[in-house]
C-alpha positions as CSV (number, residue, x, y, z in Angstrom):
1,X,10.4,21.8,-0.3
2,X,10.9,22.6,-4.0
3,X,8.0,22.6,-6.5
4,X,9.5,19.6,-8.2
5,X,9.6,17.6,-5.0
6,X,6.1,18.6,-4.1
7,X,4.8,17.4,-7.5
8,X,6.7,14.1,-7.1
9,X,5.3,13.7,-3.6
10,X,1.7,14.4,-4.4
11,X,1.8,12.4,-7.6
12,X,3.2,9.3,-5.9
13,X,1.0,9.8,-2.9
14,X,-2.2,10.2,-4.9
15,X,-1.4,7.1,-7.0
16,X,-0.5,5.2,-3.9
17,X,-3.7,6.2,-2.2
18,X,-5.8,5.3,-5.3
19,X,-4.1,1.9,-5.6
20,X,-4.4,1.0,-1.9
21,X,-8.0,2.3,-1.8
22,X,-9.1,0.3,-4.9
23,X,-7.5,-2.9,-3.7
24,X,-8.8,-2.4,-0.2
25,X,-12.3,-2.0,-1.5
26,X,-12.0,-5.1,-3.7
27,X,-10.7,-7.1,-0.7
28,X,-13.5,-5.8,1.6
29,X,-16.1,-6.8,-1.0
30,X,-14.4,-10.3,-1.2
31,X,-14.7,-10.4,-5.0
32,X,-14.5,-13.9,-6.4
33,X,-11.2,-13.5,-8.2
34,X,-9.6,-11.9,-5.1
35,X,-10.9,-14.7,-2.9
36,X,-9.5,-17.3,-5.3
37,X,-6.1,-15.6,-5.3
38,X,-6.0,-15.5,-1.5
39,X,-6.7,-19.2,-1.4
40,X,-4.1,-19.8,-4.1
41,X,-1.6,-18.0,-2.0
42,X,-2.5,-20.1,1.0
43,X,-4.2,-17.4,3.2
44,X,-7.6,-17.7,4.9
45,X,-10.4,-15.6,3.4
46,X,-10.8,-13.5,6.6
47,X,-7.4,-12.1,5.8
48,X,-9.0,-10.1,2.9
49,X,-11.1,-8.1,5.4
50,X,-8.0,-7.4,7.6
51,X,-6.0,-6.2,4.6
52,X,-8.8,-4.2,3.2
53,X,-9.5,-2.3,6.4
54,X,-5.8,-1.7,7.0
55,X,-5.2,-0.4,3.5
56,X,-8.1,2.1,3.7
57,X,-7.1,3.3,7.2
58,X,-3.5,3.6,5.9
59,X,-4.6,5.8,3.1
60,X,-6.5,8.0,5.5
61,X,-3.4,8.2,7.8
62,X,-1.2,9.2,4.9
63,X,-3.5,11.9,3.5
64,X,-4.6,13.6,6.7
65,X,-2.5,16.6,7.8
66,X,-0.3,16.2,10.9
67,X,0.2,12.9,12.7
68,X,3.7,12.1,11.4
69,X,4.1,9.0,13.6
70,X,0.9,7.6,12.3
71,X,2.1,8.2,8.8
72,X,5.3,6.3,9.5
73,X,3.3,3.3,10.6
74,X,1.1,3.5,7.6
75,X,4.0,3.7,5.2
76,X,5.7,0.7,7.0
77,X,2.4,-1.2,6.8
78,X,2.1,-0.6,3.1
79,X,5.7,-1.6,2.5
80,X,5.4,-4.8,4.6
81,X,2.0,-5.8,3.1
82,X,3.3,-5.4,-0.5
83,X,6.6,-7.1,0.2
84,X,4.6,-10.0,1.6
85,X,2.5,-10.0,-1.5
86,X,5.6,-10.2,-3.7
87,X,7.1,-13.0,-1.6
88,X,3.8,-14.9,-1.6
89,X,3.5,-14.7,-5.4
90,X,7.1,-15.8,-5.8
91,X,6.7,-18.7,-3.3
92,X,3.5,-19.8,-5.1
93,X,5.3,-19.9,-8.4
94,X,3.1,-17.2,-10.0
95,X,4.2,-15.6,-13.2
96,X,6.1,-12.3,-13.1
97,X,3.0,-10.3,-14.3
98,X,1.5,-11.1,-10.8
99,X,4.3,-9.1,-9.2
100,X,3.6,-5.9,-11.2
101,X,0.9,-4.5,-8.8
102,X,2.6,-5.1,-5.5
103,X,6.0,-3.9,-6.9
104,X,4.4,-0.8,-8.2
105,X,2.8,-0.1,-4.9
106,X,6.2,-0.6,-3.1
107,X,7.8,1.9,-5.4
108,X,5.0,4.4,-4.9
109,X,5.3,3.9,-1.1
110,X,9.0,4.5,-1.1
111,X,8.7,7.6,-3.4
112,X,5.9,9.1,-1.3
113,X,7.7,8.4,1.9
114,X,11.0,9.8,0.7
115,X,9.6,13.0,-0.8
116,X,7.1,13.8,2.0
117,X,7.2,17.4,3.4
118,X,8.9,18.1,6.7
119,X,5.6,18.6,8.5
120,X,4.8,15.0,7.7
121,X,8.1,13.6,9.1
122,X,8.8,12.4,12.6
123,X,11.4,14.7,14.1
124,X,13.7,13.1,16.5
């Protein structure tokens, strides 16, 4: 892995981890604005806890050494959760600014996944 690729990987991965951890904590705390957004999107409030726990566990899975299969699942989970967020905001008629966070996290997920080192990939 080149130095450039390593910098890209760790930059994207750390920002992804920070974003997912921050939103996961906010969801676990069920902050008023987050609860209102969840209701606006048509989801039950208990969904906040599920998303929060999954995001934090996903960050742990991506950052720990080894366990490449677990990392693949975490990346897939992040991609699907954020794709679902984008779709939910579009379906609810939200403004484009509501899409910025989920789209940024999708981009970081894809960059981190693409540039991950060989020891973090599932070898078939």
